[in-house]
N, C-alpha and C positions, 0 to 999 in steps of 0.2 A: 784393670780395669777402672776407671777414674769418673768421676763428675765432668768431667771435660769432654766425654764420649758421649755423656747424655745432655751436653750443651751447655752444662752450667760453668765457666771459667774459677768459680767460687763457689763456696755453700753458703756464703752470704746472702741468702735471698729470703722472701716469703716461706714460710712454714709450709704452705700448702704446694707450692712451687717444689721446695726440696723432697716431699713426700712424693710427688708424683715423678720425680727425677729418680729417688731412691727405687720405689717400686720398677722403673726402667731397667734401672743396674740388676737389682735382683731378678729380674726376667732374663735380663741378657746373661749374668752368669750360671743360670740355671741351665740355659742353651747350651751351653761349655760343657754340664755335665762334670765338674770337676769332682775330685774324690775328697778335698777340702780346700778352703782357701784362706789364705791371710789377709786378714781385713784390717788397715789402720784409721781409726778415728783419733785423728791427731787435732782433738777441740777440747779446748777449757771448757768447762761447764761456766764459766764466767764470759765466754766470747761468743758472739753471733752466728757460730757456724753451722748450728745446727746437730752438736754432736749428741744432744739428748735424743733425739728423732733417729739419729743411725742406729745408735745402740738400740733403743727400742723395736727398732725396726728388724733389727736380727738377733735379738734377744734368745728367742727360742731355739737359734740354730748353732749357738755361742758353744764350743767345746772347751776351749782355752783361753783364759786371758791371761795375756803378757802386758805387763804397764811400763812401760820406759819413763821414768819419771826422775823429773831435777832434784828434788829434795822429800826428805822423809815427809813432811807436811803435805806435798801435794798430791801423795799416795791417800792419807786419811782425807783430802778435798775431796778426790775422784771417787773415793769410796762412796761417802756421804751424799755428792750431789748426784752419782748415776746409780746409787745400791747396788752395784758390780764389785766384787771381791776377786781381786786376782787371783790367779795360780801360782804366778812369780811376778816379782818385781825387779826389774833393771836398771839401767841408764845410769847415770851420775850418782842418784842416789845410794848406788852399791857401791861406788869407789872405794870406801873405806869399810873398815870394821867397823867404826861408831856410826855409820849412815847406815849399813846392814841391819846393826845391834838393834837403832832407832825406829826402821821399817817393821822389825818383826816384832818389836816390844807396843809399839804403839798402835799397828793394826793388824798384826797376830796375821802375816802373811810372809812366805818364804822370800829372801832378799837373796839374788844371785847374781853377783857380777860374771857377765856370760862373756867379757872379755878375757877374762881369765881362762886358760886351756884346763886347769885342774877341775874348770866346773863342766865340762860338756857333758861328761858322761851323767851327771844328777840331770842337767837340762833333757838330754836325750830322755831318760828314763821319766821324766815328768809329760814330756810331749809323746811318749808312747801309751802311759796311763791315762791320760786325758783324750788322745786323737783315738785309741785303741788300732795303732800302728807298729810295726816293729822296726825301728831305726839301729839298732846296735848291730842286730845281728846282719842287717843289710850292709853296715858299714864294714863288719868283718868281711862278707862276702867280696865285698868289692876291695878291700884290702889285697885278699886273696887272687884277684885276677892278674 
C-alpha cells in the first residue's frame, strides 16, 4: 500500500491533506487484517515529506524500528528529531566495524550489518522478540521439507 493508492504522487503536500490520506491508508490496511506490516517512513526530518506525521499516526502500533542509516550521525539526528529509538540500525552506517561502534557508542543502539549472513540469526532473534513471532523454528521446518 502506498500513498499513490490514496491519490498522492508524493507525500510533499499540506499536512491536513497528508493526514486525511494517512487515515485512508490505515483504514485500508486494517481492512486487509494483516498479522503485521512493514512500514517504510523514508523521510528526513529536514525534508517536507511529512515523516513526522507518518510516525505520529502509527506510533502506538510500532513494535520494532529498524533504521537504515547512511551514517552514525544520521541515527543520532533521527532519534532526536522523532523521539524514536531504533531497535536495530542497519544500512551503510553498519558496513564497517568503526561505523557500528560509533552508532552503538553515540546512540546506545544495536548496529547490525544485515548483509553479512553471520548476523541473520541475531536479526531473527530480535524480530522474534519484538514481534512475538517464531522465525527460527519456521526456517528449520521449511529446511526439513
